[in-house]
C-alpha positions as CSV (number, residue, x, y, z in Angstrom):
1,M,-82.5,-29.9,-134.5
2,D,-81.1,-29.5,-138.0
3,K,-80.3,-32.9,-139.4
4,A,-78.5,-33.4,-142.7
5,S,-80.1,-36.8,-142.9
6,E,-83.6,-38.2,-143.8
7,E,-85.6,-41.1,-142.3
8,V,-86.2,-43.8,-144.9
9,T,-88.5,-46.8,-145.0
10,S,-89.6,-49.5,-147.4
11,F,-86.7,-51.8,-147.4
12,T,-86.2,-55.0,-149.3
13,Q,-84.0,-58.0,-148.6
14,S,-80.7,-57.8,-150.4
15,I,-80.2,-60.5,-153.1
16,G,-77.9,-61.2,-156.0
17,W,-74.6,-60.5,-154.2
18,R,-72.0,-63.1,-153.0
19,L,-71.4,-63.3,-149.3
20,N,-67.9,-64.8,-149.6
21,Q,-64.6,-63.4,-150.8
22,G,-63.9,-66.2,-153.3
23,F,-66.2,-68.6,-155.3
24,Q,-65.0,-71.6,-153.3
25,M,-65.1,-70.0,-149.9
26,A,-68.0,-70.2,-147.5
27,S,-69.4,-67.2,-145.7
28,K,-68.0,-66.6,-142.2
29,T,-71.5,-66.1,-140.9
30,E,-74.4,-68.4,-141.5
31,N,-77.5,-66.7,-142.9
32,P,-76.7,-63.1,-142.2
33,V,-79.8,-60.9,-142.8
34,I,-78.9,-58.1,-145.2
35,W,-81.3,-55.4,-146.4
36,Q,-81.1,-52.9,-149.2
37,Y,-82.6,-49.5,-149.9
38,R,-82.6,-47.7,-153.2
39,L,-81.9,-44.0,-152.5
40,Q,-84.6,-41.8,-153.9
41,P,-83.6,-38.7,-156.0
42,E,-85.9,-36.4,-154.0
43,L,-83.7,-37.0,-150.9
44,F,-80.9,-35.0,-152.4
45,M,-80.5,-31.4,-153.6
46,G,-77.8,-31.7,-156.2
47,Y,-75.4,-33.5,-153.8
48,N,-75.5,-37.2,-153.3
49,P,-72.8,-38.0,-150.6
50,F,-73.0,-41.7,-151.5
51,C,-71.5,-40.9,-154.9
52,A,-68.6,-39.0,-153.5
53,V,-65.5,-40.3,-151.7
54,N,-64.2,-38.8,-148.4
55,I,-61.1,-37.1,-149.6
56,L,-61.7,-33.8,-151.4
57,H,-59.7,-31.7,-153.8
58,D,-56.2,-31.3,-152.4
59,R,-54.6,-34.7,-152.2
60,L,-51.0,-33.5,-152.7
61,F,-50.0,-34.0,-149.1
62,I,-51.1,-37.6,-148.6
63,E,-48.3,-40.1,-148.3
64,Y,-50.0,-43.0,-150.0
65,D,-47.2,-45.5,-149.0
66,K,-47.7,-44.8,-145.3
67,T,-51.4,-45.3,-144.9
68,D,-54.3,-47.5,-145.6
69,M,-56.3,-45.6,-148.2
70,T,-59.6,-47.4,-147.5
71,T,-61.2,-44.8,-145.3
72,Y,-60.0,-42.0,-147.6
73,L,-61.8,-43.6,-150.5
74,N,-65.0,-44.6,-148.6
75,R,-68.2,-42.8,-149.5
76,R,-69.2,-39.7,-147.5
77,G,-72.8,-40.9,-147.0
78,M,-73.6,-42.3,-143.6
79,V,-76.3,-44.6,-142.3
80,F,-77.8,-44.4,-138.8
81,C,-80.0,-46.9,-136.9
82,D,-81.8,-45.3,-133.9
83,G,-79.2,-42.5,-134.0
84,K,-76.2,-44.9,-133.9
85,P,-74.0,-45.0,-137.0
86,L,-73.4,-48.1,-139.0
87,K,-69.8,-48.9,-140.1
88,Q,-69.1,-48.6,-143.8
89,V,-67.4,-51.6,-145.4
90,T,-65.7,-51.6,-148.8
91,L,-67.0,-54.8,-150.3
92,Y,-70.3,-56.6,-150.1
93,Y,-69.1,-59.8,-148.6
94,M,-67.8,-57.9,-145.5
95,L,-71.4,-57.4,-144.4
96,A,-71.4,-61.1,-143.5
97,E,-68.3,-60.6,-141.4
98,E,-69.6,-57.9,-139.1
99,E,-73.0,-56.7,-137.8
100,G,-73.9,-53.0,-137.8
101,T,-72.4,-52.4,-141.2
102,Y,-73.4,-51.0,-144.6
103,W,-72.1,-51.0,-148.2
104,V,-72.7,-48.7,-151.1
105,E,-73.0,-49.8,-154.7
106,A,-70.6,-48.4,-157.3
107,N,-73.2,-45.9,-158.7
108,G,-74.0,-44.5,-155.2
109,Q,-77.7,-45.1,-155.7
110,T,-78.3,-48.2,-153.5
111,I,-77.1,-49.1,-150.0
112,H,-77.0,-52.5,-148.5
113,F,-76.9,-52.8,-144.7
114,R,-77.0,-55.3,-141.8
115,L,-78.2,-54.4,-138.4
116,W,-77.0,-55.6,-135.0
117,N,-78.4,-59.0,-134.1
118,D,-79.6,-59.2,-137.7
119,E,-82.7,-57.3,-136.7
120,N,-85.4,-56.1,-139.1
121,P,-85.1,-52.4,-140.0
122,T,-88.8,-51.9,-140.0
123,N,-88.6,-52.0,-136.2
124,H,-86.0,-49.2,-136.1
125,N,-85.5,-45.6,-137.2
126,I,-83.1,-45.7,-140.2
127,E,-81.6,-42.5,-141.5
128,V,-79.3,-41.8,-144.4
129,T,-77.3,-38.6,-144.9
130,S,-78.5,-36.5,-147.7
131,R,-76.8,-33.1,-147.4
132,E,-73.2,-31.9,-147.0
133,Q,-73.8,-29.3,-144.3
134,C,-76.5,-28.3,-141.8
135,F,-76.0,-24.5,-141.3
136,A,-74.0,-22.6,-143.9
137,P,-74.4,-19.5,-146.0
138,D,-74.9,-19.9,-149.8
139,I,-72.4,-17.2,-150.5
140,P,-69.1,-16.4,-148.8
141,F,-68.0,-13.5,-146.6
142,L,-71.3,-13.0,-144.7
143,S,-70.2,-11.6,-141.4
144,Y,-71.5,-10.4,-137.9
145,I,-73.7,-13.4,-137.5
146,K,-74.7,-15.0,-134.2
147,V,-75.8,-18.7,-134.1
148,K,-77.0,-19.9,-130.7
149,G,-78.5,-23.2,-129.5
150,I,-78.7,-25.1,-132.8
151,T,-78.0,-28.8,-133.1
152,C,-76.4,-29.9,-136.3
153,A,-76.3,-33.7,-136.9
154,H,-75.3,-36.2,-139.6
155,A,-73.6,-33.8,-142.0
156,A,-72.0,-35.6,-144.9
157,T,-68.9,-33.4,-145.1
158,G,-65.8,-34.4,-146.9
159,A,-62.3,-34.5,-145.5
160,P,-60.4,-31.2,-145.7
161,V,-59.2,-29.3,-147.6
162,P,-61.3,-27.4,-148.3
163,Q,-62.6,-27.1,-144.8
164,R,-66.3,-27.3,-145.0
165,G,-68.0,-28.1,-141.7
166,A,-71.5,-29.2,-140.6
167,M,-71.7,-25.6,-139.4
168,S,-69.8,-23.1,-141.6
169,C,-68.8,-19.5,-141.5
170,F,-68.0,-19.8,-145.2
171,R,-65.1,-17.4,-145.0
172,G,-67.1,-14.8,-143.1
173,H,-65.8,-13.0,-140.0
174,H,-67.1,-11.8,-136.6
175,W,-69.4,-14.8,-136.0
176,I,-70.5,-15.9,-132.6
177,I,-71.3,-19.6,-132.4
178,E,-72.6,-20.4,-128.9
179,D,-74.3,-23.3,-127.1
180,C,-74.5,-25.3,-130.3
181,I,-74.2,-29.1,-130.7
182,I,-72.4,-30.8,-133.6
183,D,-73.2,-34.5,-133.7
184,W,-71.7,-37.1,-136.1
185,S,-70.2,-35.0,-138.8
186,N,-68.6,-37.3,-141.4
187,A,-65.4,-35.1,-141.5
188,V,-65.5,-31.5,-140.1
189,G,-67.6,-30.0,-137.3
190,I,-67.2,-26.2,-137.7
191,D,-65.1,-24.2,-140.1
192,V,-64.1,-20.6,-139.3
193,G,-61.3,-19.6,-141.7
194,N,-60.6,-19.1,-145.3
195,E,-61.6,-22.6,-146.2
196,C,-58.6,-23.6,-148.3
197,W,-55.2,-22.3,-149.4
198,H,-56.2,-22.5,-153.1
199,H,-58.5,-19.4,-152.6
200,E,-57.0,-16.1,-153.4
201,R,-56.5,-14.1,-150.2
202,M,-57.9,-10.7,-151.1
203,E,-56.4,-7.5,-150.0
204,E,-58.1,-6.2,-146.8
205,Q,-59.9,-9.5,-146.3
206,I,-60.7,-10.1,-142.7
207,I,-60.5,-13.8,-141.6
208,G,-61.6,-15.1,-138.2
209,N,-62.4,-12.6,-135.5
210,S,-65.0,-15.1,-134.3
211,I,-66.1,-16.7,-131.0
212,I,-66.9,-20.4,-130.5
213,R,-68.3,-20.8,-127.0
214,G,-70.1,-23.4,-124.9
215,C,-70.5,-25.9,-127.8
216,T,-70.4,-29.6,-127.8
217,I,-68.7,-31.2,-130.9
218,K,-69.0,-34.9,-130.8
219,D,-67.7,-37.6,-133.2
220,A,-66.4,-35.4,-136.0
221,G,-64.7,-37.8,-138.4
222,V,-61.6,-35.8,-139.1
223,C,-61.6,-32.4,-137.4
224,G,-63.8,-30.7,-134.8
225,I,-63.0,-27.0,-135.5
226,A,-61.0,-26.0,-138.6
227,G,-59.7,-22.6,-139.5
228,L,-57.2,-21.3,-142.1
229,F,-55.7,-17.9,-141.5
230,A,-58.2,-17.4,-138.7
231,E,-56.9,-14.5,-136.5
232,N,-58.2,-13.1,-133.3
233,M,-60.2,-16.2,-132.4
234,L,-61.8,-16.9,-129.0
235,I,-62.6,-20.6,-128.5
236,E,-63.7,-21.3,-125.0
237,D,-65.8,-23.7,-122.8
238,N,-66.4,-26.3,-125.4
239,L,-66.5,-30.1,-125.2
240,I,-64.8,-31.7,-128.2
241,E,-65.1,-35.5,-128.0
242,G,-64.5,-38.5,-130.2
243,T,-62.8,-36.7,-133.0
244,G,-60.9,-38.7,-135.6
245,W,-62.9,-41.9,-136.1
246,Q,-62.3,-41.8,-139.8
247,K,-58.6,-42.5,-139.1
248,M,-57.5,-40.0,-141.8
249,E,-54.6,-38.4,-139.9
250,L,-52.4,-38.4,-143.0
251,S,-54.7,-36.0,-144.7
252,W,-52.8,-33.6,-142.3
253,E,-56.0,-31.9,-141.1
254,A,-57.0,-34.2,-138.3
255,G,-57.6,-32.7,-134.8
256,G,-60.1,-31.6,-132.2
257,I,-59.0,-28.1,-133.3
258,K,-56.8,-27.5,-136.3
259,L,-55.9,-23.9,-137.0
260,H,-53.4,-22.7,-139.6
261,N,-51.5,-19.4,-139.2
262,S,-53.4,-18.5,-136.0
263,V,-52.6,-15.0,-134.7
264,N,-53.8,-13.5,-131.4
265,G,-55.9,-16.5,-130.5
266,L,-57.2,-17.5,-127.0
267,I,-58.2,-21.2,-126.5
268,R,-59.3,-21.7,-123.0
269,R,-61.4,-23.9,-120.7
270,N,-62.2,-26.5,-123.3
271,V,-62.4,-30.2,-122.7
272,F,-60.9,-32.5,-125.4
273,K,-61.3,-36.2,-124.8
274,N,-61.1,-39.6,-126.6
275,T,-59.5,-38.2,-129.7
276,L,-58.6,-41.0,-132.0
277,R,-55.4,-40.9,-134.2
278,A,-55.5,-37.2,-134.3
279,D,-54.2,-34.3,-132.2
280,H,-56.4,-32.7,-129.6
281,L,-55.0,-29.3,-130.8
282,W,-52.9,-28.6,-133.8
283,L,-51.5,-25.1,-134.6
284,D,-50.0,-25.4,-138.1
285,C,-47.4,-22.9,-139.2
286,G,-46.9,-19.2,-138.6
287,N,-48.7,-19.0,-135.3
288,E,-48.1,-15.9,-133.2
289,N,-49.3,-14.6,-129.8
290,N,-51.7,-17.4,-129.0
291,R,-52.6,-18.5,-125.5
292,I,-53.8,-22.1,-124.8
293,T,-54.9,-22.1,-121.1
294,Q,-56.9,-24.1,-118.6
295,N,-57.9,-26.8,-121.0
296,L,-58.4,-30.5,-120.3
297,F,-56.7,-32.7,-122.9
298,L,-57.8,-36.3,-121.9
299,N,-57.2,-39.7,-123.4
300,G,-55.5,-39.5,-126.8
301,I,-56.2,-42.9,-128.4
302,Q,-53.4,-44.0,-130.8
303,Q,-52.4,-40.3,-130.6
304,R,-49.0,-39.1,-131.6
305,E,-49.2,-35.9,-129.6
306,A,-51.9,-34.0,-127.7
307,V,-50.8,-30.5,-128.6
308,F,-48.8,-29.9,-131.8
309,V,-47.3,-26.5,-132.6
310,E,-45.8,-26.8,-136.1
311,C,-43.1,-24.7,-137.9
312,T,-43.7,-21.4,-136.0
313,K,-40.7,-19.3,-136.1
314,D,-41.6,-15.8,-135.0
315,G,-43.5,-14.4,-132.0
316,I,-44.3,-16.2,-128.8
317,N,-47.1,-18.7,-128.0
318,L,-48.1,-19.6,-124.5
319,I,-49.3,-23.0,-123.3
320,D,-50.2,-22.6,-119.6
321,H,-52.2,-24.2,-116.8
322,N,-53.6,-27.1,-118.9
323,I,-54.0,-30.8,-117.9
324,I,-52.7,-33.2,-120.6
325,W,-53.3,-36.8,-119.7
326,N,-52.8,-40.2,-121.3
327,V,-51.3,-39.9,-124.8
328,E,-51.1,-43.5,-126.1
329,G,-48.8,-42.9,-129.1
330,R,-49.2,-44.2,-132.6
331,F,-46.5,-46.4,-133.9
332,D,-45.7,-50.0,-134.9
333,E,-44.9,-52.0,-131.8
334,A,-43.2,-54.6,-134.0
335,Q,-40.5,-52.1,-134.9
336,V,-39.5,-51.6,-131.3
337,V,-36.3,-53.7,-131.2
338,A,-35.7,-55.9,-128.1
339,E,-32.6,-54.8,-126.2
340,P,-31.5,-57.9,-124.2
341,G,-28.6,-57.7,-121.7
342,S,-26.4,-54.7,-122.0
343,S,-27.2,-54.0,-125.7
344,G,-29.6,-51.3,-124.7
345,W,-27.3,-49.7,-122.2
346,Y,-24.5,-49.2,-124.7
347,K,-26.3,-48.1,-127.8
348,V,-25.1,-44.7,-129.0
349,V,-28.4,-43.0,-130.1
350,E,-32.1,-43.2,-129.3
351,T,-34.4,-44.6,-131.9
352,S,-37.3,-42.4,-133.2
353,I,-39.8,-45.3,-133.4
354,V,-41.8,-44.6,-130.2
355,N,-44.0,-41.5,-130.0
356,G,-46.8,-40.2,-127.8
357,Y,-46.0,-36.7,-126.7
358,G,-47.9,-34.2,-124.4
359,I,-46.6,-31.2,-126.4
360,Y,-44.7,-31.6,-129.6
361,A,-42.9,-28.6,-131.2
362,E,-41.7,-29.2,-134.7
363,G,-39.4,-26.5,-136.0
364,T,-41.0,-24.1,-133.5
365,D,-39.2,-21.4,-131.6
366,H,-40.1,-19.2,-128.6
367,L,-42.7,-21.5,-126.9
368,R,-43.7,-20.8,-123.3
369,I,-44.9,-23.9,-121.5
370,V,-46.0,-22.8,-118.0
371,G,-47.8,-24.5,-115.0
372,N,-49.2,-27.5,-116.9
373,L,-49.8,-31.0,-115.5
374,I,-48.6,-33.4,-118.2
375,G,-49.0,-37.1,-117.4
376,K,-48.9,-40.6,-118.8
377,C,-47.5,-39.8,-122.2
378,R,-46.1,-42.9,-124.0
379,S,-42.9,-41.2,-125.0
380,A,-42.3,-37.7,-123.5
381,G,-44.2,-34.8,-121.9
382,Y,-42.4,-32.4,-124.2
383,F,-40.5,-33.2,-127.4
384,A,-39.1,-30.8,-130.0
385,K,-37.1,-31.2,-133.1
386,P,-35.6,-28.7,-135.7
387,V,-37.0,-28.5,-139.2
388,S,-34.1,-27.0,-141.0
389,F,-35.2,-27.0,-144.6
390,R,-38.8,-26.0,-144.5
391,M,-38.0,-22.5,-145.6
392,G,-39.9,-21.4,-148.8
393,D,-39.6,-17.9,-150.2
394,M,-37.6,-15.7,-147.9
395,E,-38.2,-17.8,-144.8
396,R,-35.7,-19.6,-142.5
397,G,-35.7,-23.0,-141.0
398,G,-37.1,-23.7,-137.6
399,T,-34.7,-24.4,-134.7
400,S,-37.0,-25.5,-131.9
401,R,-35.0,-23.3,-129.5
402,D,-35.9,-20.6,-126.9
403,A,-38.6,-22.8,-125.3
404,H,-39.2,-21.8,-121.7
405,I,-40.5,-24.7,-119.7
406,V,-41.4,-23.4,-116.3
407,G,-43.3,-24.6,-113.3
408,N,-44.9,-27.7,-114.8
409,L,-45.7,-31.1,-113.2
410,F,-44.6,-34.1,-115.3
411,Y,-45.9,-37.5,-114.3
412,D,-45.2,-41.0,-115.3
413,C,-44.1,-40.5,-118.9
414,G,-42.8,-43.7,-120.6
415,E,-39.4,-42.4,-121.9
416,A,-38.8,-38.9,-120.6
417,A,-40.4,-35.8,-119.2
418,I,-38.5,-33.5,-121.5
419,K,-36.6,-34.2,-124.8
420,L,-34.8,-31.0,-126.0
421,P,-33.2,-30.8,-129.4
422,T,-30.3,-28.6,-128.0
423,K,-29.4,-26.9,-124.7
424,D,-30.6,-23.5,-126.1
425,N,-33.7,-23.5,-124.0
426,D,-34.7,-22.4,-120.5
427,I,-36.0,-24.9,-118.0
428,E,-36.9,-24.0,-114.4
429,G,-39.0,-24.9,-111.4
430,N,-40.6,-28.1,-112.7
431,L,-41.8,-31.0,-110.6
432,Y,-40.9,-34.6,-111.9
433,V,-43.1,-37.3,-110.5
434,K,-42.6,-41.1,-111.0
435,L,-40.1,-40.7,-113.8
436,T,-37.2,-43.1,-114.3
437,G,-34.4,-44.0,-116.7
438,G,-32.7,-40.7,-117.8
439,Y,-36.0,-38.8,-118.1
440,L,-34.4,-35.4,-118.9
441,R,-32.7,-35.4,-122.3
442,V,-30.8,-33.1,-124.6
443,M,-30.7,-34.8,-128.0
444,Y,-28.0,-32.9,-129.9
445,P,-25.1,-32.9,-130.4
446,V,-25.2,-36.7,-130.5
447,P,-24.9,-38.9,-128.6
448,E,-27.7,-37.4,-126.5
449,N,-27.5,-36.8,-122.8
450,C,-30.1,-38.8,-120.7
451,L,-30.1,-37.4,-117.2
452,H,-31.9,-37.2,-113.9
453,L,-32.6,-33.9,-112.1
454,P,-29.3,-33.7,-110.2
455,A,-27.3,-34.1,-113.4
456,W,-29.7,-31.8,-115.3
457,K,-28.8,-29.1,-112.8
458,E,-25.1,-29.9,-112.7
459,F,-24.3,-30.2,-116.4
460,F,-26.8,-27.8,-118.0
461,G,-27.8,-25.5,-115.2
462,F,-31.5,-26.3,-115.7
463,D,-34.2,-26.5,-113.1
464,Q,-32.2,-25.2,-110.2
465,H,-35.5,-25.0,-108.3
466,G,-36.9,-28.2,-109.7
467,Q,-37.9,-31.1,-107.6
468,E,-38.3,-34.9,-107.8
469,A,-41.3,-36.7,-106.3
470,W,-42.7,-40.2,-106.0
471,F,-46.5,-40.4,-105.5
472,D,-49.4,-41.2,-107.7
473,I,-52.0,-39.1,-109.6
474,E,-55.4,-40.6,-110.4
475,I,-57.7,-39.0,-112.9
476,D,-61.2,-40.3,-113.7
477,E,-61.7,-39.2,-117.3
478,E,-65.5,-39.8,-117.1
479,K,-66.2,-38.0,-113.8
480,Y,-63.5,-35.4,-114.4
481,T,-61.9,-35.9,-111.0
482,L,-58.3,-35.9,-109.8
483,Q,-56.6,-37.2,-106.7
484,F,-53.0,-37.1,-105.4
485,V,-52.4,-40.4,-103.6
486,P,-49.4,-42.2,-102.0
487,A,-47.4,-44.3,-104.5
488,K,-48.4,-48.0,-104.7
489,D,-44.8,-49.0,-105.4
490,E,-41.4,-48.1,-104.1
491,I,-38.8,-46.1,-105.9
492,P,-36.5,-48.4,-107.9
493,G,-32.8,-48.2,-107.4
494,I,-30.0,-48.4,-104.8
495,P,-31.4,-47.2,-101.4
496,K,-28.4,-45.0,-100.6
497,E,-28.7,-43.1,-103.9
498,I,-32.4,-42.7,-103.6
499,A,-32.0,-41.2,-100.1
500,R,-29.4,-38.7,-101.4
501,R,-31.8,-37.4,-104.1
502,Q,-34.5,-36.5,-101.5
503,F,-37.6,-37.4,-103.3
504,V,-40.8,-35.8,-102.2
505,R,-43.3,-38.4,-101.2
506,S,-46.6,-36.4,-101.1
507,I,-48.0,-33.5,-103.0
508,E,-48.3,-31.7,-99.7
509,Q,-44.5,-31.7,-99.2
510,V,-43.7,-30.1,-102.5
511,E,-42.0,-26.7,-101.9
512,R,-43.6,-23.8,-103.8
513,V,-41.3,-22.0,-106.2
514,S,-41.7,-18.3,-105.9
515,K,-43.6,-16.4,-108.5
516,E,-40.6,-14.0,-108.9
517,I,-38.3,-16.9,-110.0
518,L,-40.9,-18.4,-112.3
519,T,-41.8,-15.1,-113.9
520,E,-38.1,-14.3,-114.6
521,H,-37.7,-17.5,-116.5
522,I,-41.0,-17.2,-118.4
523,A,-39.7,-14.0,-120.0
524,L,-42.9,-12.6,-121.4
525,E,-43.4,-8.9,-122.0
526,N,-46.9,-9.2,-120.4
527,E,-47.3,-11.4,-117.3
528,V,-51.0,-10.7,-116.7
529,G,-52.9,-13.8,-115.7
530,L,-49.9,-16.1,-115.4
531,D,-50.6,-16.6,-111.6
532,I,-53.9,-18.3,-112.5
533,D,-53.6,-21.9,-111.6
534,Y,-55.6,-24.6,-113.3
535,F,-57.0,-25.6,-109.9
536,D,-58.6,-22.1,-109.6
537,T,-61.4,-23.4,-111.7
538,M,-62.1,-26.4,-109.5
539,T,-65.2,-26.5,-107.4
540,V,-63.3,-26.9,-104.1
541,S,-61.9,-23.4,-103.7
542,E,-61.2,-23.3,-99.9
543,N,-57.9,-25.2,-100.5
544,Y,-56.8,-23.3,-103.5
545,V,-53.2,-21.9,-103.5
546,P,-51.9,-20.5,-106.8
547,G,-49.2,-22.3,-108.6
548,V,-48.7,-26.0,-109.5
549,F,-46.4,-26.2,-106.4
550,G,-49.1,-24.8,-104.1
551,K,-50.3,-26.5,-101.0
552,L,-52.5,-29.1,-102.7
553,L,-53.9,-31.9,-100.5
554,E,-53.2,-35.6,-100.7
555,G,-56.4,-37.7,-101.1
556,K,-58.7,-34.8,-101.8
557,N,-61.1,-35.4,-104.7
558,Y,-60.7,-32.4,-107.0
559,Q,-63.4,-31.7,-109.6
560,L,-61.7,-31.0,-113.0
561,S,-64.5,-29.6,-115.0
562,S,-62.7,-26.7,-116.8
563,K,-65.9,-25.2,-118.2
564,K,-66.6,-21.9,-116.6
565,R,-70.4,-22.4,-116.5
């Protein structure tokens, strides 16, 4: 194991600091036991992370009025007790308010800390971070390197940009990073691109062309895998868990994976889970010919969207056969206006306060969204909006048109399954399960249309082979299992109308849409591999039938581990 931390001993009790906020106020905790340790110069090699704040060089994109800057201005140095991180507080008196915390003096040379249950640190293993990175070249552009089976822990990385990970390719190309573990990086787990946009991109420079396979990236503070201009990337069979605990989403680099200008990438069979206030996957600007397939995107905590494709105007990107589950949304509940009586029925336009999207396309054209299971999103399974004026140099604005949403299963989304900016998209063969209240929407021209499937077909010609259903889906995010089970509640509405709509009551009754119809609407030049269903990777193969609308079984316990090995 390569740790960027050192074990320390010889602690003294902390004295000389007030444990209350004001001179007349009493401490909230009686007799908290606080210790101090003076950091020794020999711990560091020209870099003391306790002297540096989290946010690095480029702060131009931070919207200071929209966010609490505390975590951005915390120190990069971390403190661990028996491998578990203490929480950094900004002022000394806060140590009295919460156990398991630490505070750094202004000069970055002394830390004060309080353990859980006010225990004595001499009975525990106390570690402090002392280095920025664990495995990284001293010089850039070193290439054709394989790293296998290394554990990198406790790196005191800063928030991007620049993107500098606990493990770093440092602008090199053709790396293979395999079976490695990244544990508790302060900001970035692995960086694979050109590090930052302030570097000159040299003529004939190769960026990316690397493989990240079979790795576990746990508890990266801001971003698990980061890459700028990283082309021809293969990222497969990784577990990326607990990303985003720094709550620095408005640094605009927060995500389980965050790639800029990704071209010819394949992201498959990864498990993303418990991502906090960050996207599971974010492809930022100018992405072309990427395929995101057979991934598990589970439990987005205070997450605006699970998969974000930003301002991508040329070329096609394919998101197929993934499971996206439980996107909580991140918004101020107090701003959600109560709509008593008929006031909500007769409002003209929808507010934009609530979010929580499975897939979010911002100014992005030509997406292909095929054969995914998207469920329990606070707002919508798919949401897109134009970005008209992001058009520097000779570029154009993004329209968020020509999305082909084909053969997906949408389940129990809070506001809608699909929110389209305009009708200029292609929707066919989707299954809509436990969705109510105008769950299919075309937002422009205003006022928007909020429809159900029969009206969707009638007025827009969408989803002529789509189906409505009413049953439940249960996913255990810890055991990675899925079941289709009978609904616990009845369909709300007038019985005669419900009967006319012919809801499917079981997964086994869903009619399969032919591959020919789906393929026609996907409209890709190369259809190779699109008949691979997510369930093909499950351990129970005797019941496998390709296609989301295949003959799946009610009550069967499917194993969801998407990792090939």
